[in-house]
C-alpha positions as CSV (number, residue, x, y, z in Angstrom):
1,M,-40.2,22.3,-158.2
2,V,-39.8,20.4,-161.5
3,Q,-41.3,22.3,-164.5
4,I,-42.5,20.3,-167.5
5,L,-43.9,21.6,-170.8
6,V,-46.3,19.4,-172.7
7,V,-46.8,20.3,-176.4
8,E,-49.6,18.0,-177.6
9,D,-52.6,18.8,-179.8
10,D,-54.7,15.9,-178.5
11,V,-56.3,17.4,-175.4
12,H,-57.1,14.0,-174.0
13,I,-53.5,12.9,-174.1
14,A,-52.2,16.2,-172.7
15,E,-54.6,15.9,-169.8
16,L,-53.7,12.2,-169.2
17,V,-50.0,13.2,-169.1
18,T,-50.7,16.0,-166.7
19,I,-52.9,14.0,-164.3
20,N,-50.3,11.2,-164.1
21,L,-47.1,13.4,-163.7
22,E,-48.3,16.4,-161.8
23,D,-47.8,16.3,-158.0
24,D,-46.6,18.7,-155.2
25,Q,-43.1,18.5,-156.7
26,T,-43.9,18.7,-160.4
27,S,-45.8,21.4,-162.3
28,L,-47.0,21.0,-165.9
29,K,-48.0,23.5,-168.6
30,S,-49.7,22.4,-171.8
31,C,-49.7,23.9,-175.3
32,Y,-51.9,22.5,-178.0
33,N,-50.2,23.7,-181.2
34,G,-46.6,23.8,-182.3
35,S,-46.3,27.6,-182.7
36,E,-47.5,28.3,-179.2
37,G,-45.3,25.5,-177.9
38,F,-42.2,26.8,-179.6
39,I,-42.7,30.3,-178.2
40,E,-43.3,28.9,-174.7
41,A,-40.2,26.6,-174.9
42,S,-38.1,29.5,-176.2
43,T,-39.0,32.1,-173.6
44,N,-39.4,30.1,-170.4
45,A,-37.2,27.7,-168.5
46,Y,-38.3,24.1,-168.2
47,D,-36.7,20.9,-166.9
48,L,-38.3,18.8,-169.6
49,I,-40.3,19.2,-172.8
50,I,-42.7,16.4,-173.8
51,L,-43.2,17.1,-177.5
52,D,-45.5,15.5,-180.0
53,V,-44.2,15.0,-183.5
54,M,-47.3,15.8,-185.5
55,L,-48.6,19.3,-184.4
56,P,-50.6,22.0,-186.1
57,G,-48.7,25.3,-186.7
58,K,-45.2,24.0,-186.3
59,K,-44.2,20.4,-186.4
60,G,-42.4,18.8,-183.4
61,L,-39.3,17.9,-185.4
62,D,-39.0,21.5,-186.5
63,I,-39.4,22.7,-182.9
64,C,-36.7,20.4,-181.7
65,R,-34.3,21.4,-184.5
66,E,-34.8,25.1,-183.9
67,L,-34.5,24.9,-180.1
68,R,-31.2,23.1,-180.4
69,A,-30.0,25.6,-183.1
70,S,-30.8,28.3,-180.5
71,N,-28.7,26.5,-177.8
72,I,-31.8,25.7,-175.8
73,N,-30.7,22.3,-174.4
74,T,-33.8,21.5,-172.3
75,P,-34.3,17.7,-172.5
76,I,-36.9,16.7,-175.0
77,L,-39.0,13.5,-174.9
78,M,-40.7,13.0,-178.3
79,L,-44.2,11.4,-178.6
80,T,-44.4,9.4,-181.9
81,S,-46.9,7.1,-183.5
82,K,-46.0,3.4,-183.4
83,S,-45.8,3.1,-187.2
84,D,-43.7,6.3,-187.7
85,E,-40.2,4.7,-187.4
86,I,-38.7,7.6,-189.5
87,D,-40.0,10.1,-186.9
88,K,-38.2,8.3,-184.1
89,I,-34.9,8.4,-186.0
90,L,-35.3,12.0,-187.1
91,G,-36.3,13.1,-183.6
92,L,-33.1,11.6,-182.2
93,E,-31.0,13.1,-185.0
94,T,-32.5,16.6,-184.4
95,G,-31.5,16.6,-180.8
96,A,-34.3,14.8,-178.9
97,D,-33.1,12.9,-175.8
98,D,-35.7,10.1,-175.9
99,Y,-38.9,9.0,-177.5
100,I,-42.0,7.1,-176.5
101,T,-44.5,5.6,-178.9
102,K,-48.3,6.0,-178.8
103,P,-50.2,4.3,-177.3
104,F,-47.9,4.3,-174.3
105,S,-48.4,3.0,-170.8
106,I,-48.5,5.5,-167.9
107,R,-45.8,3.4,-166.1
108,E,-43.5,3.6,-169.1
109,L,-44.0,7.4,-169.4
110,Q,-43.3,7.9,-165.7
111,A,-40.2,5.8,-165.9
112,R,-38.8,7.8,-168.9
113,V,-39.6,11.1,-167.3
114,K,-38.1,10.1,-164.0
115,A,-34.8,9.0,-165.7
116,I,-34.5,12.3,-167.6
117,I,-35.3,14.4,-164.5
118,R,-32.8,12.4,-162.5
119,R,-30.1,13.4,-165.0
120,Q,-31.2,17.0,-164.8
121,V,-30.9,17.1,-161.1
122,L,-27.2,16.3,-161.5
123,D,-26.8,19.6,-163.4
124,T,-27.3,21.6,-160.2
125,K,-25.8,19.1,-157.8
126,T,-22.7,20.3,-155.9
127,A,-19.7,18.1,-156.3
128,T,-19.3,15.6,-153.4
129,S,-16.7,13.1,-154.5
130,E,-14.0,13.8,-157.0
131,E,-12.8,10.3,-156.6
132,D,-16.0,8.9,-158.1
133,L,-16.5,11.5,-160.7
134,P,-13.2,13.4,-161.3
135,I,-12.9,16.7,-163.1
136,L,-11.4,15.8,-166.5
137,M,-8.9,18.1,-168.1
138,R,-8.3,17.4,-171.8
139,K,-6.2,20.1,-173.5
140,N,-8.4,23.2,-173.4
141,L,-11.5,21.3,-172.2
142,V,-12.5,21.1,-168.6
143,I,-15.2,18.5,-167.9
144,N,-16.8,18.6,-164.4
145,Q,-18.7,15.4,-164.3
146,E,-20.4,15.9,-160.9
147,M,-21.8,19.3,-161.8
148,R,-22.3,18.3,-165.5
149,K,-20.4,21.4,-166.7
150,V,-18.0,21.7,-169.6
151,E,-15.7,24.7,-170.3
152,L,-13.6,25.4,-173.3
153,L,-10.9,28.0,-172.8
154,G,-12.8,29.2,-169.7
155,E,-16.1,29.6,-171.5
156,R,-19.0,27.3,-170.4
157,L,-20.5,25.2,-173.2
158,N,-24.2,24.4,-173.6
159,L,-24.5,20.7,-174.2
160,T,-27.6,18.6,-174.3
161,P,-27.7,15.7,-171.8
162,K,-26.8,13.1,-174.5
163,E,-23.9,15.3,-175.9
164,F,-22.6,15.5,-172.3
165,E,-22.8,11.8,-171.8
166,L,-21.1,11.0,-175.1
167,L,-18.3,13.4,-174.3
168,C,-17.8,12.0,-170.8
169,L,-17.7,8.4,-172.0
170,L,-15.1,9.1,-174.7
171,A,-13.0,11.5,-172.5
172,N,-12.9,8.9,-169.7
173,N,-11.6,6.3,-172.1
174,V,-8.9,8.2,-174.1
175,G,-7.8,6.3,-177.2
176,K,-10.5,3.6,-176.9
177,T,-12.6,3.3,-180.1
178,Y,-16.3,2.7,-179.6
179,S,-18.5,1.5,-182.4
180,R,-21.7,3.3,-183.1
181,A,-23.7,0.3,-181.8
182,Q,-21.7,0.4,-178.6
183,L,-22.3,4.1,-178.1
184,L,-26.0,3.6,-178.7
185,H,-26.2,0.9,-176.1
186,R,-24.2,2.9,-173.5
187,I,-25.8,6.3,-174.0
188,W,-29.3,5.6,-175.3
189,G,-30.1,2.0,-174.3
190,Y,-31.0,-1.2,-176.0
191,E,-34.3,0.2,-177.4
192,F,-32.4,2.3,-179.8
193,E,-30.7,-0.7,-181.6
194,G,-30.6,-0.1,-185.3
195,Y,-30.3,3.7,-185.1
196,E,-26.5,3.8,-185.4
197,H,-26.5,6.8,-187.7
198,T,-28.1,8.8,-184.9
199,V,-24.7,8.7,-183.2
200,N,-23.2,10.5,-186.2
201,S,-25.6,13.4,-185.8
202,H,-24.9,13.8,-182.1
203,I,-21.1,13.6,-182.7
204,N,-21.3,16.3,-185.4
205,R,-23.2,18.6,-183.1
206,L,-20.8,17.9,-180.3
207,R,-17.8,18.6,-182.5
208,A,-19.4,21.9,-183.6
209,K,-19.3,23.0,-180.0
210,I,-15.9,21.8,-178.8
211,E,-13.7,21.8,-181.9
212,Q,-12.0,24.8,-183.3
213,D,-12.3,23.2,-186.8
214,P,-15.1,20.5,-186.7
215,G,-13.9,19.3,-190.1
216,N,-10.4,18.6,-188.7
217,P,-11.2,17.6,-185.1
218,E,-8.5,17.4,-182.3
219,Y,-10.7,15.9,-179.5
220,I,-13.2,13.4,-180.9
221,L,-11.6,11.5,-183.8
222,T,-13.1,9.0,-186.3
223,T,-11.8,5.5,-186.4
224,W,-12.7,4.8,-190.0
225,G,-15.0,1.9,-190.5
226,V,-15.4,1.4,-186.8
227,G,-16.6,4.4,-184.8
228,Y,-15.2,7.2,-182.6
229,R,-12.5,7.7,-180.0
230,F,-11.1,10.6,-177.9
231,S,-7.7,11.8,-179.0
232,E,-4.7,10.5,-177.0
233,S,-2.5,13.6,-177.8
């Protein structure tokens, strides 16, 4: 059973989301203020959090930031107003996996949710073909792409879906430099064009988890003026 948490103060929107996503395979719970939503997201396990930006009690961006700081890596889909471009950028930079603007179509919402849940299913899927998705060993890092697990010196790391996808892309292409625009296109999709600095935030968080000294990285290196690459040494 897929468990989704909806944190939205507009009861009509929350009900609309529930009606169109809930079925015999999917269960939804709604919270109508930020403080309640943060407590719920912090104490119970969910497969996805649909999170409004503007909330009473605690703002959506603060919830996202604090969850990520607590190593709660549940995928987050942000709901933003069409005019609030800065909220979209900040949401992605604080660790959200995707966003959708209000007013949104039900079909678009269902497609976004389906894509995120599909990635989540891979987290618990048993490896079936190492030829297709090999286990990568990079120095002290072990990256199991089938099971979406990363270990550093034998200790499992908690990565968000986007952090994991960034790491896999770079680790599969050792020495190849990707520009920020290329990483956005490969990891987030065309709709994120123009948010290149969002990549910097995700790289910084990823480095904080995999590097012994994030200020002097040995895995993910910066190609100055261009982008990022995985170390060849």
